[in-house]
Structure formats: C-alpha cells, structure tokens
Backbone as JSON Lines, residues from 0, in Angstrom:
{"i":0,"aa":"M","n":[0.82,-1.2,0.0],"ca":[0.0,0.0,0.0],"c":[0.86,1.26,0.0]}
{"i":1,"aa":"K","n":[1.96,1.24,0.78],"ca":[2.84,2.41,0.84],"c":[3.48,2.68,-0.51]}
{"i":2,"aa":"K","n":[3.83,1.62,-1.24],"ca":[4.44,1.8,-2.56],"c":[3.46,2.43,-3.53]}
{"i":3,"aa":"K","n":[2.19,2.02,-3.44],"ca":[1.17,2.56,-4.32],"c":[0.94,4.05,-4.03]}
{"i":4,"aa":"I","n":[0.91,4.42,-2.77],"ca":[0.75,5.82,-2.38],"c":[1.94,6.64,-2.84]}
{"i":5,"aa":"A","n":[3.15,6.09,-2.66],"ca":[4.36,6.8,-3.08],"c":[4.37,6.99,-4.6]}
{"i":6,"aa":"A","n":[3.97,5.98,-5.34],"ca":[3.93,6.08,-6.81],"c":[2.91,7.13,-7.25]}
{"i":7,"aa":"T","n":[1.75,7.12,-6.61],"ca":[0.73,8.11,-6.94],"c":[1.21,9.52,-6.62]}
{"i":8,"aa":"A","n":[1.86,9.68,-5.48],"ca":[2.39,11.0,-5.1],"c":[3.45,11.46,-6.09]}
{"i":9,"aa":"A","n":[4.29,10.56,-6.57],"ca":[5.32,10.92,-7.54],"c":[4.7,11.39,-8.85]}
{"i":10,"aa":"V","n":[3.67,10.68,-9.31],"ca":[2.99,11.07,-10.56],"c":[2.31,12.42,-10.39]}
{"i":11,"aa":"L","n":[1.61,12.61,-9.3],"ca":[0.93,13.89,-9.07],"c":[1.93,15.03,-8.91]}
{"i":12,"aa":"G","n":[3.05,14.74,-8.26],"ca":[4.09,15.76,-8.11],"c":[4.67,16.17,-9.45]}
{"i":13,"aa":"A","n":[4.9,15.2,-10.32],"ca":[5.42,15.5,-11.66],"c":[4.41,16.31,-12.47]}
{"i":14,"aa":"L","n":[3.14,15.94,-12.36],"ca":[2.1,16.68,-13.06],"c":[2.01,18.11,-12.54]}
{"i":15,"aa":"A","n":[2.06,18.29,-11.24],"ca":[1.97,19.62,-10.65],"c":[3.15,20.48,-11.08]}
{"i":16,"aa":"S","n":[4.35,19.91,-11.16],"ca":[5.51,20.7,-11.56],"c":[5.4,21.09,-13.03]}
{"i":17,"aa":"T","n":[4.84,20.24,-13.85],"ca":[4.65,20.57,-15.26],"c":[3.67,21.73,-15.39]}
{"i":18,"aa":"I","n":[2.59,21.66,-14.67],"ca":[1.59,22.72,-14.73],"c":[2.14,24.02,-14.15]}
{"i":19,"aa":"A","n":[2.88,23.94,-13.08],"ca":[3.4,25.14,-12.42],"c":[4.38,25.9,-13.3]}
{"i":20,"aa":"F","n":[5.15,25.18,-14.13],"ca":[6.16,25.85,-14.94],"c":[5.68,26.21,-16.33]}
{"i":21,"aa":"A","n":[4.5,25.77,-16.73],"ca":[3.97,26.15,-18.03],"c":[3.58,27.63,-17.99]}
{"i":22,"aa":"Q","n":[4.09,28.39,-18.92],"ca":[3.8,29.82,-18.96],"c":[2.82,30.11,-20.08]}
{"i":23,"aa":"P","n":[2.02,31.15,-19.9],"ca":[1.17,31.55,-21.0],"c":[2.03,32.01,-22.18]}
{"i":24,"aa":"A","n":[1.51,31.88,-23.37],"ca":[2.29,32.2,-24.56],"c":[2.83,33.63,-24.55]}
{"i":25,"aa":"S","n":[2.1,34.56,-23.99],"ca":[2.52,35.96,-24.02],"c":[3.58,36.29,-22.98]}
{"i":26,"aa":"A","n":[3.83,35.39,-22.05],"ca":[4.78,35.68,-20.97],"c":[6.21,35.43,-21.42]}
{"i":27,"aa":"G","n":[6.99,36.48,-21.53],"ca":[8.4,36.35,-21.81],"c":[8.75,35.87,-23.2]}
{"i":28,"aa":"V","n":[7.94,36.14,-24.2],"ca":[8.25,35.75,-25.57],"c":[9.28,36.71,-26.13]}
{"i":29,"aa":"D","n":[10.33,36.16,-26.73],"ca":[11.37,36.95,-27.37],"c":[10.73,37.89,-28.39]}
{"i":30,"aa":"P","n":[11.0,39.19,-28.33],"ca":[10.34,40.14,-29.24],"c":[10.7,39.93,-30.72]}
{"i":31,"aa":"R","n":[11.72,39.13,-31.0],"ca":[12.07,38.86,-32.4],"c":[11.16,37.81,-33.01]}
{"i":32,"aa":"Y","n":[10.34,37.16,-32.2],"ca":[9.42,36.14,-32.68],"c":[8.01,36.71,-32.76]}
{"i":33,"aa":"Y","n":[7.26,36.24,-33.74],"ca":[5.9,36.7,-33.97],"c":[4.94,35.53,-33.9]}
{"i":34,"aa":"Y","n":[3.76,35.79,-33.33],"ca":[2.72,34.76,-33.27],"c":[2.29,34.42,-34.69]}
{"i":35,"aa":"E","n":[2.23,33.14,-35.0],"ca":[1.82,32.69,-36.33],"c":[0.45,32.01,-36.3]}
{"i":36,"aa":"S","n":[0.26,31.03,-35.41],"ca":[-1.0,30.28,-35.39],"c":[-1.09,29.42,-34.14]}
{"i":37,"aa":"S","n":[-2.26,28.81,-33.93],"ca":[-2.48,27.91,-32.79],"c":[-2.83,26.53,-33.31]}
{"i":38,"aa":"W","n":[-2.43,25.5,-32.53],"ca":[-2.67,24.11,-32.9],"c":[-3.17,23.37,-31.67]}
{"i":39,"aa":"S","n":[-3.96,22.34,-31.9],"ca":[-4.55,21.61,-30.77],"c":[-3.55,20.7,-30.07]}
{"i":40,"aa":"T","n":[-2.48,20.28,-30.76],"ca":[-1.48,19.42,-30.14],"c":[-0.08,19.98,-30.36]}
{"i":41,"aa":"E","n":[0.82,19.62,-29.49],"ca":[2.22,20.06,-29.64],"c":[2.82,19.49,-30.92]}
{"i":42,"aa":"G","n":[2.49,18.25,-31.23],"ca":[3.02,17.62,-32.44],"c":[2.63,18.36,-33.7]}
{"i":43,"aa":"D","n":[1.36,18.79,-33.79],"ca":[0.91,19.56,-34.96],"c":[1.64,20.9,-35.04]}
{"i":44,"aa":"C","n":[1.83,21.53,-33.9],"ca":[2.53,22.81,-33.85],"c":[3.96,22.66,-34.36]}
{"i":45,"aa":"R","n":[4.65,21.65,-33.84],"ca":[6.05,21.42,-34.25],"c":[6.15,21.04,-35.73]}
{"i":46,"aa":"L","n":[5.22,20.22,-36.19],"ca":[5.23,19.81,-37.59],"c":[5.07,21.01,-38.51]}
{"i":47,"aa":"N","n":[4.14,21.89,-38.2],"ca":[3.92,23.07,-39.02],"c":[5.06,24.08,-38.9]}
{"i":48,"aa":"G","n":[5.64,24.19,-37.71],"ca":[6.8,25.06,-37.53],"c":[7.97,24.58,-38.36]}
{"i":49,"aa":"H","n":[8.23,23.28,-38.31],"ca":[9.33,22.7,-39.07],"c":[9.1,22.84,-40.57]}
{"i":50,"aa":"S","n":[7.87,22.59,-41.0],"ca":[7.53,22.69,-42.41],"c":[7.76,24.11,-42.93]}
{"i":51,"aa":"G","n":[7.33,25.1,-42.17],"ca":[7.53,26.49,-42.57],"c":[9.0,26.88,-42.61]}
{"i":52,"aa":"Q","n":[9.77,26.34,-41.68],"ca":[11.2,26.62,-41.67],"c":[11.88,25.97,-42.89]}
{"i":53,"aa":"Q","n":[11.53,24.74,-43.19],"ca":[12.12,24.05,-44.34],"c":[11.76,24.72,-45.66]}
{"i":54,"aa":"S","n":[10.57,25.3,-45.75],"ca":[10.16,25.95,-46.99],"c":[10.64,27.39,-47.08]}
{"i":55,"aa":"G","n":[11.33,27.87,-46.04],"ca":[11.91,29.22,-46.07],"c":[10.96,30.33,-45.66]}
{"i":56,"aa":"R","n":[9.8,29.96,-45.1],"ca":[8.85,31.0,-44.67],"c":[9.34,31.72,-43.42]}
{"i":57,"aa":"W","n":[10.15,31.05,-42.58],"ca":[10.76,31.66,-41.41],"c":[12.07,30.96,-41.08]}
{"i":58,"aa":"S","n":[12.91,31.65,-40.33],"ca":[14.24,31.11,-40.04],"c":[14.27,30.25,-38.77]}
{"i":59,"aa":"A","n":[13.35,30.47,-37.87],"ca":[13.3,29.71,-36.62],"c":[11.87,29.73,-36.1]}
{"i":60,"aa":"Y","n":[11.58,28.82,-35.18],"ca":[10.23,28.76,-34.6],"c":[10.3,28.1,-33.24]}
{"i":61,"aa":"F","n":[9.24,28.27,-32.45],"ca":[9.04,27.48,-31.24],"c":[7.56,27.39,-30.94]}
{"i":62,"aa":"C","n":[7.19,26.37,-30.2],"ca":[5.81,26.17,-29.8],"c":[5.68,26.41,-28.3]}
{"i":63,"aa":"S","n":[4.65,27.1,-27.91],"ca":[4.44,27.43,-26.51],"c":[3.03,27.0,-26.09]}
{"i":64,"aa":"A","n":[2.95,26.33,-24.96],"ca":[1.64,25.89,-24.45],"c":[0.85,27.08,-23.97]}
{"i":65,"aa":"S","n":[-0.38,27.2,-24.44],"ca":[-1.29,28.21,-23.91],"c":[-2.39,27.44,-23.17]}
{"i":66,"aa":"T","n":[-3.41,28.11,-22.75],"ca":[-4.44,27.47,-21.92],"c":[-5.08,26.26,-22.59]}
{"i":67,"aa":"W","n":[-5.49,26.39,-23.84],"ca":[-6.21,25.3,-24.5],"c":[-5.55,24.79,-25.77]}
{"i":68,"aa":"S","n":[-4.38,25.34,-26.13],"ca":[-3.76,24.95,-27.41],"c":[-2.24,25.17,-27.34]}
{"i":69,"aa":"W","n":[-1.62,24.95,-28.46],"ca":[-0.17,25.21,-28.62],"c":[-0.02,26.33,-29.63]}
{"i":70,"aa":"D","n":[0.69,27.39,-29.25],"ca":[0.89,28.54,-30.12],"c":[2.24,28.46,-30.82]}
{"i":71,"aa":"L","n":[2.23,28.71,-32.12],"ca":[3.43,28.7,-32.93],"c":[3.94,30.11,-33.08]}
{"i":72,"aa":"Y","n":[5.2,30.33,-32.7],"ca":[5.87,31.61,-32.84],"c":[7.0,31.43,-33.84]}
{"i":73,"aa":"V","n":[7.17,32.42,-34.73],"ca":[8.18,32.3,-35.78],"c":[9.08,33.52,-35.8]}
{"i":74,"aa":"K","n":[10.28,33.31,-36.3],"ca":[11.25,34.4,-36.49],"c":[11.49,34.51,-37.99]}
{"i":75,"aa":"R","n":[11.17,35.67,-38.53],"ca":[11.27,35.84,-39.99],"c":[12.62,36.32,-40.41]}
C-alpha cells in the first residue's frame, strides 16, 4: 500500500511541476518572434513550424503551451 501511495504521489508531483512551470504564450516571448498560429497538439505545432522553416517561410520557430492549445511563434 505504501508503494502505491508513493507512486501516486510521484505522478501527481510531476504533473503539478509541469503545470506550475507552463507559462502563457505571451509571458516572456522573445520580441524577435511573432505569433503565427495555434494548434490543438504540440506535435501539430512542431510539424507546421518545421515545415515552414524548411520551406523558407521563417528562419526559426518554437511552440508554446497556452491554456487550451499550442501557439506557434516564428522568427522571420
């Protein structure tokens, strides 16, 4: 029983730390980056960011978790 409680506490602790460190997209965004679009999953955001970079639409990108989606920021 103690192992099960410890395992549950570890999972909840990891989840809480993830939530605590997630910042809103507008907090501390490098001013050289511009908001491009929002995606429902991180994978979709990264895929579109990479695709745009490969096609020369922007030189760099990053995805930031917002409340309900993933926001794509690009550097032109």
